[in-house]
Backbone bond lengths (Angstrom), bond angles and torsions (degrees), N, CA, C in turn:
res aa  C-N    CA-C-N  psi(-1)  N-CA   C-N-CA  omega(-1)  CA-C   N-CA-C  phi
1 M - - - 1.470 - - 1.519 110.22 -
2 G 1.308 117.21 151.58 1.458 121.03 177.99 1.500 111.27 -83.02
3 D 1.336 115.68 168.12 1.457 120.21 -179.14 1.516 111.86 -108.04
4 G 1.324 116.97 12.32 1.452 119.85 178.96 1.510 112.98 91.27
5 L 1.341 116.95 -7.40 1.454 119.95 179.78 1.524 111.50 -119.68
6 G 1.329 116.51 16.60 1.449 119.03 172.20 1.503 115.31 94.20
7 F 1.354 119.67 -1.76 1.453 120.26 -175.78 1.523 112.44 -72.44
8 G 1.355 117.38 -18.43 1.449 119.35 -176.11 1.525 113.42 -82.09
9 R 1.317 118.86 -9.28 1.452 121.15 -177.83 1.516 111.09 -93.39
10 S 1.319 116.31 152.85 1.459 120.24 179.45 1.518 110.05 -70.97
11 E 1.332 115.70 163.18 1.464 120.01 -179.81 1.522 111.11 -64.60
12 Q 1.383 115.89 -31.13 1.455 118.36 178.48 1.524 110.81 -67.82
13 E 1.340 116.23 -40.37 1.456 120.48 179.09 1.517 111.24 -72.54
14 D 1.306 115.63 -30.62 1.460 120.25 -172.56 1.524 109.89 -139.37
15 P 1.338 118.66 84.07 1.455 121.23 -177.68 1.520 113.13 -62.48
16 L 1.352 118.57 -19.31 1.455 121.20 179.16 1.529 112.10 -76.12
17 G 1.357 115.79 -24.85 1.461 120.94 -169.08 1.516 115.42 -49.27
18 A 1.334 118.51 -53.66 1.457 121.59 -176.06 1.522 111.19 -62.66
19 E 1.320 116.97 -43.08 1.468 119.64 179.59 1.521 111.05 -69.04
20 W 1.331 116.37 -38.24 1.463 119.66 179.41 1.525 111.26 -59.02
21 E 1.323 116.51 -42.86 1.457 120.05 -179.27 1.519 110.93 -58.91
22 G 1.329 116.36 -36.40 1.450 119.68 179.28 1.516 113.69 -74.34
23 H 1.338 116.85 -30.33 1.464 120.45 -176.81 1.527 113.54 -95.12
24 R 1.328 117.41 -13.40 1.464 120.13 -175.74 1.534 113.33 -56.07
25 P 1.364 119.95 -41.37 1.470 118.26 178.59 1.526 113.14 -57.95
26 A 1.339 116.98 -34.50 1.463 119.98 178.68 1.519 110.73 -70.87
27 V 1.338 116.45 -39.94 1.465 120.42 178.86 1.525 110.07 -62.90
28 F 1.316 116.02 -50.48 1.465 119.94 177.62 1.527 110.29 -62.46
29 G 1.330 115.94 -40.37 1.459 120.60 -175.90 1.515 114.06 -62.78
30 V 1.331 117.15 -42.51 1.464 118.36 -179.99 1.526 110.06 -68.30
31 A 1.333 117.58 -37.43 1.464 120.44 179.71 1.529 110.78 -67.08
32 Y 1.318 117.44 -42.27 1.470 119.86 -179.62 1.523 110.77 -66.19
33 R 1.312 118.08 -42.23 1.460 120.60 -179.44 1.533 111.52 -65.00
34 L 1.312 116.69 -32.12 1.459 119.71 -179.66 1.526 112.19 -81.49
35 L 1.325 117.47 -32.94 1.463 120.70 -172.43 1.519 114.08 -106.93
36 G 1.336 118.17 -22.10 1.457 120.60 -178.90 1.510 112.88 66.68
37 S 1.324 117.73 21.87 1.458 122.73 -175.86 1.523 109.74 -135.52
38 V 1.328 116.37 122.73 1.458 120.61 177.28 1.527 110.21 -64.94
39 A 1.328 116.42 -44.24 1.467 120.33 -178.18 1.526 111.26 -61.35
40 D 1.337 117.19 -47.52 1.466 119.98 179.65 1.528 111.11 -65.81
41 A 1.341 116.60 -37.15 1.464 119.83 179.24 1.520 110.74 -65.30
42 E 1.322 117.35 -37.51 1.462 120.06 177.44 1.533 110.99 -67.51
43 D 1.335 116.36 -37.61 1.468 119.57 176.94 1.522 110.74 -64.09
44 V 1.323 116.51 -43.04 1.465 120.31 178.31 1.525 110.12 -62.74
45 T 1.328 116.78 -42.64 1.462 120.74 179.52 1.526 111.01 -59.92
46 Q 1.319 116.09 -41.90 1.460 120.31 176.77 1.530 111.06 -62.56
47 D 1.343 116.26 -43.04 1.465 120.41 178.85 1.533 111.03 -61.32
48 V 1.328 116.07 -41.83 1.465 119.95 -178.96 1.522 110.28 -66.00
49 W 1.337 115.80 -40.77 1.466 118.56 177.73 1.529 111.12 -59.11
50 L 1.316 116.35 -47.04 1.463 120.09 -179.10 1.528 111.10 -62.49
51 R 1.325 115.39 -39.98 1.474 119.62 178.46 1.529 110.18 -64.23
52 A 1.325 116.67 -43.56 1.463 120.43 -178.18 1.520 111.30 -69.59
53 A 1.342 116.40 -39.65 1.463 120.02 -178.30 1.520 112.01 -64.30
54 G 1.335 116.92 -27.19 1.450 120.24 -178.52 1.517 113.97 -99.46
55 A 1.319 117.52 3.74 1.464 121.06 -176.27 1.524 111.50 -102.53
56 D 1.314 116.24 158.54 1.460 122.70 173.15 1.528 107.12 -89.35
57 L 1.317 115.48 106.02 1.468 120.56 -172.73 1.525 113.04 -97.47
58 Q 1.325 117.59 4.33 1.468 120.29 -174.14 1.524 112.92 -62.55
59 D 1.318 116.93 -33.76 1.462 119.55 -176.42 1.531 112.85 -93.72
60 I 1.332 116.99 5.89 1.465 120.46 179.79 1.523 108.84 -87.60
61 G 1.321 116.56 115.49 1.460 120.61 -176.57 1.513 113.62 -74.98
62 D 1.323 117.81 -38.55 1.465 122.10 -177.32 1.526 107.57 -122.09
63 L 1.334 115.93 93.26 1.468 120.48 -175.15 1.525 111.50 -65.04
64 R 1.317 117.50 -39.83 1.467 120.00 -179.96 1.518 110.39 -59.55
65 A 1.322 117.21 -47.64 1.462 120.80 -179.50 1.525 110.71 -62.74
66 W 1.328 117.36 -38.96 1.463 121.30 179.43 1.526 110.45 -64.05
67 L 1.333 117.12 -46.84 1.465 121.43 -179.57 1.524 111.41 -63.63
68 V 1.325 116.62 -43.71 1.465 120.69 179.22 1.526 110.49 -63.85
69 T 1.332 116.47 -38.09 1.462 120.51 178.50 1.523 111.14 -64.34
70 V 1.321 117.05 -43.88 1.468 120.89 178.24 1.531 109.84 -62.04
71 A 1.333 116.83 -43.40 1.463 120.74 178.98 1.521 110.98 -63.16
72 A 1.327 116.76 -40.22 1.462 120.56 -179.48 1.525 111.23 -66.78
73 R 1.331 116.28 -40.24 1.466 119.58 -179.64 1.531 110.23 -63.83
74 R 1.333 116.99 -43.07 1.470 120.47 179.17 1.530 110.21 -67.09
75 S 1.318 117.36 -40.90 1.462 121.24 179.52 1.523 110.99 -65.51
76 Y 1.318 116.23 -38.30 1.465 120.77 179.13 1.522 110.60 -62.37
77 D 1.332 116.60 -40.00 1.463 119.97 176.65 1.526 110.99 -60.85
78 I 1.332 116.24 -42.83 1.468 120.21 179.12 1.519 110.34 -67.55
79 L 1.321 115.69 -41.22 1.467 120.89 -178.01 1.523 111.34 -60.66
80 K 1.322 116.90 -33.96 1.463 121.21 -178.78 1.525 112.90 -82.98
81 S 1.308 117.12 -17.44 1.461 120.03 -172.28 1.522 112.07 -71.53
82 A 1.299 115.16 150.05 1.466 120.44 -177.18 1.519 111.94 -61.51
83 R 1.343 117.16 -35.06 1.452 118.59 -175.08 1.513 111.98 -68.45
84 F 1.325 117.07 -21.25 1.459 119.30 -176.72 1.525 112.58 -93.23
85 R 1.297 117.85 -10.18 1.463 119.28 -174.37 1.518 111.07 -63.73
86 W 1.303 115.62 126.00 1.457 119.16 -177.18 1.520 111.86 -69.56
87 E 1.348 116.96 -14.18 1.462 119.34 178.36 1.530 111.51 -61.92
88 T 1.324 117.55 -26.38 1.460 121.20 -179.00 1.524 112.04 -90.17
89 Y 1.328 117.11 -1.42 1.459 121.43 -176.63 1.527 110.13 -74.27
90 V 1.333 116.20 142.48 1.462 120.84 -179.94 1.527 109.26 -81.86
91 G 1.335 116.78 114.44 1.456 120.98 -179.14 1.521 111.63 79.69
92 P 1.327 117.60 -174.91 1.463 121.16 179.78 1.523 111.79 -62.51
93 W 1.337 115.62 142.69 1.460 121.78 176.90 1.518 109.38 -101.49
94 L 1.342 116.58 132.46 1.455 122.48 173.55 1.529 108.68 -126.25
95 P 1.327 117.78 151.98 1.465 119.82 178.47 1.526 110.78 -61.29
96 E 1.316 115.78 148.86 1.466 120.29 176.13 1.528 108.73 -67.99
97 P 1.335 118.44 128.30 1.471 120.45 -177.20 1.524 112.23 -58.16
98 L 1.318 115.50 133.20 1.460 121.75 178.74 1.521 108.52 -116.19
99 L 1.331 116.41 111.42 1.456 120.09 177.50 1.521 109.70 -68.47
100 T 1.313 115.59 132.27 1.455 121.69 177.23 1.532 107.73 -127.47
101 G 1.326 116.73 -176.76 1.461 118.53 179.62 1.516 111.91 67.42
102 P 1.343 117.17 -152.59 1.474 121.08 -175.45 1.523 113.88 -65.65
103 D 1.345 118.05 -18.64 1.462 120.82 -179.33 1.527 112.82 -86.26
104 A 1.324 117.28 -7.14 1.462 120.05 -175.05 1.525 110.67 -67.81
105 S 1.328 115.49 137.91 1.456 120.52 178.64 1.523 111.26 -85.08
106 Q 1.320 117.38 -10.84 1.456 121.98 179.84 1.521 108.75 -151.06
107 P 1.338 117.91 154.77 1.463 120.09 178.81 1.529 110.76 -60.32
108 V 1.320 116.46 134.07 1.456 121.76 -178.67 1.521 108.85 -132.68
109 L 1.328 116.31 133.68 1.463 120.29 174.07 1.520 108.13 -76.60
110 V 1.324 117.28 115.47 1.453 121.30 -171.77 1.523 111.20 -109.12
111 D 1.315 116.18 127.03 1.455 123.47 168.36 1.524 106.25 -154.78
112 E 1.321 117.49 -173.58 1.459 119.05 -174.96 1.522 113.10 -63.54
113 S 1.341 116.82 -18.81 1.462 119.07 -176.48 1.518 113.50 -74.96
114 V 1.345 118.73 -4.37 1.466 119.94 173.90 1.521 111.13 -103.75
115 G 1.336 117.94 -0.54 1.455 121.07 176.55 1.522 111.14 -72.77
116 S 1.324 116.91 152.26 1.468 120.12 -176.47 1.522 111.90 -62.17
117 A 1.332 117.39 -38.46 1.467 119.73 -179.11 1.524 110.72 -62.92
118 M 1.337 116.75 -43.53 1.458 120.52 -178.84 1.520 111.19 -69.49
119 L 1.321 117.56 -39.62 1.465 120.20 178.35 1.521 111.01 -63.17
120 L 1.323 117.07 -35.61 1.462 120.07 177.70 1.523 111.20 -70.34
121 I 1.322 116.46 -34.06 1.462 120.13 175.13 1.528 109.15 -64.00
122 M 1.324 116.31 -46.43 1.466 119.89 -178.88 1.523 111.70 -67.46
123 E 1.331 117.20 -24.91 1.457 120.30 177.82 1.522 111.38 -63.83
124 E 1.340 116.98 -22.75 1.464 121.42 179.34 1.521 112.10 -79.85
125 L 1.331 116.48 -11.44 1.460 119.77 178.76 1.528 109.97 -80.93
126 S 1.321 116.18 156.60 1.464 119.42 172.33 1.526 107.70 -70.05
127 P 1.344 118.79 156.94 1.469 119.93 178.53 1.525 113.74 -52.54
128 P 1.346 120.27 -45.16 1.469 118.26 178.89 1.527 112.78 -63.84
129 E 1.340 116.92 -39.08 1.468 119.60 178.13 1.517 110.79 -63.19
130 R 1.302 116.25 -41.77 1.467 120.58 -178.07 1.520 110.40 -64.13
131 V 1.329 116.56 -44.70 1.463 120.44 179.08 1.524 110.81 -62.47
132 A 1.323 116.54 -46.87 1.463 120.16 -178.65 1.525 111.17 -62.04
133 F 1.324 116.75 -42.13 1.469 120.64 -179.25 1.525 111.23 -65.81
134 V 1.323 116.92 -49.20 1.461 120.14 -177.33 1.527 111.12 -63.97
135 L 1.324 116.79 -45.79 1.460 119.34 -176.68 1.525 111.95 -66.93
136 H 1.328 117.49 -39.76 1.466 119.19 -176.97 1.527 112.51 -86.33
137 D 1.334 116.99 -53.30 1.461 119.88 -171.77 1.532 113.29 -79.06
138 V 1.327 117.45 -27.37 1.464 120.16 -179.42 1.528 111.21 -97.57
139 F 1.350 117.33 -44.16 1.455 120.20 -174.21 1.523 113.97 -105.97
140 G 1.318 117.73 -4.43 1.454 120.80 172.67 1.505 116.32 70.01
141 L 1.334 117.86 25.43 1.462 119.79 179.11 1.521 110.64 -76.53
142 E 1.322 115.79 148.78 1.457 121.03 179.47 1.528 109.55 -73.37
143 F 1.313 115.37 155.74 1.460 120.32 -174.65 1.529 112.96 -67.61
144 G 1.334 117.19 -22.17 1.453 119.09 176.98 1.523 111.23 -62.22
145 R 1.323 116.75 -44.24 1.465 120.55 178.19 1.529 111.08 -66.96
146 I 1.325 115.54 -40.53 1.463 119.51 -179.51 1.524 110.53 -63.58
147 A 1.321 115.74 -39.82 1.461 120.29 178.60 1.525 111.05 -61.04
148 E 1.337 116.74 -37.92 1.461 120.23 178.94 1.529 111.09 -65.71
149 V 1.325 116.67 -41.85 1.473 120.56 179.77 1.524 110.46 -61.80
150 L 1.334 116.01 -42.96 1.463 121.21 -173.52 1.533 112.58 -90.91
151 D 1.332 116.63 -7.30 1.461 121.45 -177.86 1.531 110.63 58.01
152 V 1.319 115.53 48.60 1.460 122.39 176.42 1.531 107.87 -131.27
153 S 1.309 116.39 173.99 1.463 120.41 176.49 1.528 109.14 -75.25
154 V 1.331 115.76 163.55 1.461 119.97 177.36 1.535 111.15 -61.20
155 P 1.348 118.88 -45.40 1.477 117.95 175.25 1.524 111.95 -60.17
156 G 1.324 116.52 -35.08 1.459 119.69 178.65 1.521 111.43 -65.27
157 A 1.331 117.09 -41.33 1.467 121.15 177.97 1.522 110.23 -64.33
158 R 1.332 116.09 -40.80 1.464 120.28 179.34 1.529 110.72 -64.38
159 Q 1.318 116.39 -39.40 1.459 120.56 178.95 1.530 111.50 -66.38
160 L 1.331 116.82 -40.03 1.462 120.73 178.69 1.528 110.59 -62.35
161 A 1.326 116.95 -43.91 1.462 120.71 179.68 1.522 111.10 -65.29
162 S 1.329 116.18 -40.56 1.461 120.12 179.78 1.522 111.33 -64.77
163 R 1.332 116.28 -43.76 1.465 120.32 179.12 1.529 110.51 -63.75
164 A 1.326 116.44 -41.74 1.464 120.29 178.99 1.518 110.84 -65.02
165 R 1.316 116.84 -41.00 1.461 120.98 -179.44 1.518 111.09 -61.47
166 R 1.315 116.97 -42.05 1.474 120.35 179.02 1.523 110.56 -62.57
167 R 1.327 116.84 -42.59 1.457 120.49 -178.87 1.525 111.22 -67.70
168 V 1.334 116.21 -40.69 1.466 120.17 178.99 1.524 110.42 -65.56
169 T 1.319 116.69 -44.15 1.468 120.70 -179.86 1.522 111.09 -61.10
170 K 1.319 116.47 -43.89 1.467 120.38 179.29 1.526 111.08 -62.55
171 A 1.332 116.45 -42.55 1.469 120.15 -179.74 1.525 111.16 -67.77
172 K 1.329 117.54 -39.20 1.457 121.00 -179.59 1.525 111.79 -64.94
173 Q 1.329 116.79 -31.84 1.462 119.97 179.48 1.517 112.29 -64.07
174 S 1.334 116.12 -25.57 1.463 120.59 179.41 1.527 112.21 -94.46
175 T 1.338 117.05 -1.44 1.464 121.03 179.28 1.524 109.26 -130.37
176 P 1.333 118.15 73.40 1.466 120.69 -178.28 1.520 112.09 -63.13
177 Q 1.352 115.24 149.29 1.452 121.48 -178.14 1.529 110.59 -92.32
178 A 1.330 116.33 132.49 1.462 120.70 175.57 1.522 109.41 -80.60
179 S 1.321 116.61 152.86 1.458 120.07 177.28 1.526 109.58 -70.94
180 K 1.313 115.27 162.66 1.465 120.07 179.14 1.520 111.00 -60.09
181 A 1.336 117.17 -41.87 1.465 121.16 -179.28 1.527 111.29 -65.39
182 E 1.338 116.23 -41.29 1.464 119.61 179.78 1.524 110.82 -66.63
183 R 1.309 116.00 -41.02 1.466 120.08 179.32 1.532 110.15 -61.87
184 E 1.327 116.05 -44.28 1.469 119.77 -179.55 1.524 110.60 -63.62
185 R 1.324 116.94 -42.77 1.465 120.56 -179.36 1.523 110.87 -62.49
186 V 1.321 116.97 -47.08 1.461 120.97 -177.17 1.534 110.80 -66.11
187 L 1.330 117.05 -43.02 1.462 119.67 -177.95 1.529 112.00 -69.21
188 M 1.315 117.96 -34.99 1.464 120.15 176.38 1.522 110.31 -64.66
189 A 1.331 116.27 -42.64 1.466 120.07 178.57 1.524 110.37 -67.10
190 F 1.334 116.18 -37.86 1.462 119.60 179.48 1.525 110.53 -65.32
191 R 1.322 117.03 -44.94 1.462 119.40 -179.88 1.527 111.18 -59.60
192 A 1.324 116.23 -42.46 1.463 119.80 -179.91 1.527 110.93 -62.83
193 A 1.331 116.77 -43.67 1.461 120.64 -179.51 1.523 110.93 -67.96
194 Y 1.321 116.91 -38.42 1.464 120.68 -179.94 1.522 110.75 -65.43
195 E 1.330 116.03 -46.04 1.461 120.25 -178.97 1.529 111.48 -64.12
196 A 1.331 116.65 -31.04 1.464 121.04 -179.60 1.524 112.68 -86.38
197 G 1.344 117.05 -7.23 1.462 119.97 -175.33 1.518 111.36 64.14
198 D 1.339 115.59 32.55 1.461 122.43 -174.82 1.536 109.72 -85.10
199 L 1.314 117.13 94.49 1.458 121.42 -177.52 1.523 111.21 -60.60
200 A 1.311 117.42 -48.55 1.470 120.96 -178.58 1.529 110.65 -61.52
201 G 1.341 115.99 -38.82 1.463 119.48 179.44 1.521 112.07 -64.81
202 L 1.332 116.81 -38.93 1.460 120.38 177.68 1.529 111.00 -67.41
203 V 1.330 116.31 -41.31 1.466 120.27 179.49 1.524 109.95 -59.54
204 R 1.325 117.05 -39.54 1.468 120.65 -179.25 1.529 112.12 -65.59
205 L 1.328 117.01 -26.09 1.461 120.86 -177.47 1.523 112.70 -91.35
206 L 1.330 117.13 -12.69 1.458 121.80 -177.17 1.524 111.06 -101.78
207 H 1.303 115.77 136.10 1.466 120.42 174.94 1.532 108.55 -64.35
208 P 1.341 118.10 144.49 1.472 119.60 -179.97 1.531 113.33 -54.29
209 D 1.333 117.02 -28.20 1.472 120.52 179.88 1.530 112.03 -104.54
210 A 1.322 117.12 22.91 1.460 120.93 -177.80 1.529 111.74 -60.89
211 V 1.339 115.18 151.87 1.471 120.86 175.76 1.526 108.72 -120.00
212 Y 1.320 114.49 149.39 1.466 122.46 -179.84 1.521 107.29 -124.10
213 V 1.342 116.03 117.48 1.460 121.94 -175.82 1.523 108.77 -117.76
214 T 1.324 116.93 125.93 1.459 120.71 178.11 1.525 109.77 -119.97
215 D 1.322 115.32 131.37 1.460 122.39 -179.69 1.526 108.31 -110.20
216 G 1.335 114.88 101.47 1.458 120.24 175.97 1.510 112.22 -106.24
217 G 1.329 116.62 -13.91 1.459 121.09 177.12 1.511 114.92 60.92
218 G 1.334 117.65 17.64 1.453 120.51 -177.82 1.520 113.12 77.75
219 K 1.349 116.75 2.22 1.467 120.73 -177.93 1.523 112.57 -90.68
220 V 1.336 116.60 -27.05 1.467 122.37 179.40 1.519 107.98 -139.11
221 S 1.306 116.14 167.25 1.460 120.81 179.34 1.528 109.98 -67.43
222 A 1.329 116.48 124.66 1.464 121.79 -179.67 1.517 109.03 -159.79
223 A 1.330 115.78 152.24 1.460 120.14 176.86 1.520 109.18 -63.19
224 R 1.324 116.58 130.44 1.465 120.23 -178.04 1.521 112.58 -93.93
225 K 1.318 115.51 2.84 1.459 120.49 174.67 1.528 108.74 -132.62
226 V 1.302 115.81 153.59 1.458 120.80 177.97 1.523 109.45 -68.46
227 I 1.324 116.58 136.12 1.471 121.98 178.30 1.519 108.06 -97.07
228 H 1.314 116.57 131.03 1.465 122.14 -174.74 1.531 111.20 -113.06
229 G 1.349 114.80 146.18 1.461 121.04 174.13 1.514 112.40 99.48
230 G 1.338 116.66 127.02 1.456 121.61 -176.11 1.514 113.93 -56.37
231 E 1.322 117.48 -47.18 1.458 120.31 -178.39 1.526 111.01 -64.89
232 R 1.305 116.65 -42.62 1.463 120.88 179.37 1.524 110.47 -63.95
233 V 1.338 116.65 -42.85 1.457 120.84 179.22 1.527 110.22 -61.97
234 A 1.333 117.05 -44.36 1.467 121.21 179.55 1.523 111.07 -61.10
235 E 1.327 116.72 -42.24 1.465 120.49 179.65 1.526 111.02 -62.05
236 V 1.329 116.26 -43.38 1.467 120.37 179.47 1.520 110.22 -64.56
237 M 1.320 117.47 -41.64 1.462 120.71 -178.94 1.522 112.08 -64.53
238 V 1.331 116.70 -40.63 1.468 119.94 178.11 1.520 109.84 -64.12
239 R 1.320 116.89 -43.07 1.466 120.54 -179.98 1.529 111.20 -64.39
240 V 1.336 116.38 -44.68 1.464 120.16 179.14 1.531 110.59 -65.33
241 G 1.344 116.04 -38.90 1.457 120.30 179.06 1.520 112.50 -62.04
242 R 1.317 117.05 -36.38 1.461 120.56 178.30 1.519 111.19 -73.10
243 Q 1.337 116.34 -37.29 1.454 120.65 -178.06 1.521 111.98 -75.23
244 W 1.341 116.18 -42.57 1.459 122.04 -178.65 1.526 108.94 -118.90
245 H 1.311 115.85 65.94 1.464 120.80 -175.94 1.529 110.30 -64.23
246 P 1.338 118.49 122.22 1.467 120.26 -177.13 1.526 111.81 -74.81
247 D 1.337 115.38 149.15 1.458 119.99 173.46 1.525 109.98 -68.31
248 R 1.321 115.41 -39.26 1.465 120.14 176.10 1.518 109.05 -161.55
249 I 1.324 115.90 161.80 1.457 122.48 177.29 1.524 107.52 -126.54
250 D 1.320 116.37 117.33 1.463 121.88 -178.40 1.526 110.83 -104.80
251 F 1.328 114.38 158.56 1.453 120.71 169.36 1.530 108.80 -94.62
252 A 1.315 116.88 143.52 1.458 121.59 175.85 1.520 108.55 -151.98
253 E 1.332 115.84 155.37 1.461 119.94 175.52 1.516 108.45 -89.10
254 V 1.315 116.30 118.45 1.458 122.66 -179.11 1.524 108.27 -124.77
255 G 1.323 116.25 121.36 1.458 119.71 -178.54 1.514 113.10 59.96
256 G 1.339 116.27 31.42 1.460 120.58 178.31 1.510 114.72 83.68
257 E 1.340 117.76 2.64 1.467 120.97 -177.77 1.520 110.71 -131.10
258 L 1.324 116.33 151.73 1.455 121.22 178.47 1.521 109.98 -65.39
259 A 1.335 115.90 134.21 1.458 121.81 -178.87 1.524 108.87 -139.95
260 L 1.329 116.06 174.47 1.457 122.29 179.56 1.523 109.65 -111.26
261 V 1.324 116.02 135.64 1.459 121.74 176.92 1.523 107.69 -117.86
262 F 1.335 116.36 117.74 1.455 122.30 -178.35 1.530 109.42 -95.35
263 H 1.322 116.21 131.58 1.458 122.37 177.98 1.522 109.20 -112.26
264 R 1.319 115.22 139.38 1.458 120.28 178.14 1.518 109.38 -150.05
265 E 1.327 115.66 131.12 1.469 122.01 178.95 1.530 111.82 53.65
266 G 1.322 114.91 41.69 1.455 120.44 173.65 1.509 116.25 79.29
267 R 1.326 118.49 10.77 1.466 120.09 179.04 1.517 109.65 -141.33
268 V 1.313 114.75 164.99 1.467 119.62 175.49 1.522 108.58 -71.77
269 Y 1.312 115.60 123.16 1.470 121.54 -178.49 1.520 111.31 -93.62
270 S 1.341 116.70 -38.87 1.463 119.75 179.16 1.515 110.29 -157.51
271 V 1.320 115.15 156.86 1.462 122.75 170.88 1.519 106.27 -123.01
272 D 1.334 115.92 122.51 1.460 121.66 -171.40 1.521 110.75 -117.33
273 T 1.314 116.29 126.35 1.460 122.01 175.41 1.526 108.81 -116.09
274 V 1.308 116.06 156.18 1.467 120.07 -175.51 1.513 110.79 -133.70
275 Q 1.304 113.58 157.66 1.459 122.47 171.32 1.512 106.12 -116.49
276 I 1.335 117.04 130.80 1.461 121.91 -172.56 1.519 109.97 -126.58
277 A 1.316 116.28 137.70 1.462 122.48 174.72 1.521 108.58 -141.60
278 D 1.320 116.09 129.03 1.469 121.69 178.74 1.519 112.07 53.63
279 G 1.337 115.63 40.43 1.445 120.51 175.18 1.506 115.64 77.96
280 L 1.335 117.89 6.28 1.460 121.21 -179.06 1.526 110.12 -123.39
281 I 1.326 115.79 147.15 1.459 121.04 177.88 1.520 109.11 -79.07
282 T 1.319 115.86 118.47 1.467 120.10 179.77 1.522 112.14 -97.36
283 A 1.335 116.47 -23.76 1.465 120.69 177.23 1.523 108.18 -146.15
284 Y 1.317 115.43 130.12 1.469 121.65 177.64 1.523 106.59 -118.95
285 R 1.336 116.43 119.60 1.459 121.29 -173.96 1.523 109.73 -118.62
286 R 1.323 116.14 122.59 1.475 121.79 -174.54 1.526 110.06 -120.44
287 V 1.324 116.38 119.90 1.464 122.00 175.34 1.524 108.33 -98.27
288 I 1.340 116.68 116.03 1.459 121.16 177.68 1.528 111.59 -122.79
289 N 1.326 117.19 0.11 1.461 121.08 174.33 1.523 108.00 -60.34
290 P 1.341 118.76 113.67 1.477 120.14 -175.51 1.520 113.11 -59.74
291 D 1.327 118.45 -27.85 1.463 121.09 178.93 1.525 111.56 -64.84
292 K 1.335 116.35 -25.54 1.450 120.86 -178.62 1.523 112.66 -92.51
293 L 1.325 117.02 -0.58 1.463 120.61 -176.25 1.534 113.04 -112.64
294 V 1.331 116.78 -0.35 1.466 119.00 -175.49 1.522 112.11 -66.12
295 H 1.333 117.95 -21.82 1.465 120.57 -178.64 1.516 112.39 -90.30
296 I 1.323 117.21 -5.14 1.470 119.79 -177.16 1.520 109.91 -84.98
């Protein structure tokens, strides 16, 4: 049986099939990086497949670039739409967790641009800046194609990408990346302290200026403002841990980085990502919006 994206048909029936399978991670990848939503990225991927399946592709020299361009144009429309604006979101907005590595349900192109910290940085860009940056700096598309997506001149597209790059670089300088070994060490210690309700242990792992961000989307009980201060964050975590005691806490690769997955009453309760500097957690981000956890 097919999966709705053409994989079930033979190559004779569907000459696009084999190439599509190879390019699908890029199509999904550009949509996810632009929208921060697995569900929306899957919808865009489906739209691109339908568009490609019904098009005459014989004269297209670079199929990957064409598919990525179509995905970007559709994502840009969604990004501009009122329903997608994060300003209308209830409480803090966080990207929808994307499982990568061995836990991924589908091939995903992984680099720092799918990490939660980077997606939040890109969220500060205007939609045109975000599109120009992702298409050029992440996917290597020429500015002529980017200009067509954004309906601007080629110099205008180049300027948008340059402006976005400067903003991203400046933001990244203030959010250093921890090594894989350091992240694993800190998260293992954090899990042990959390499970034990060890307030002092949590305080030791949190930076004095740490922030705690919870994304409930108005669907479940969650703090609607960012909580500041290591001691305050630790106190809230201990209280929440006692109230909503997890059945288990697993490690998983989310957005290319090690994260924590909390299970409660037989389902995923939250997916938590962290930002670490000098061995301390500077930002703890918890997604508990059930709509964002259905793919986990």
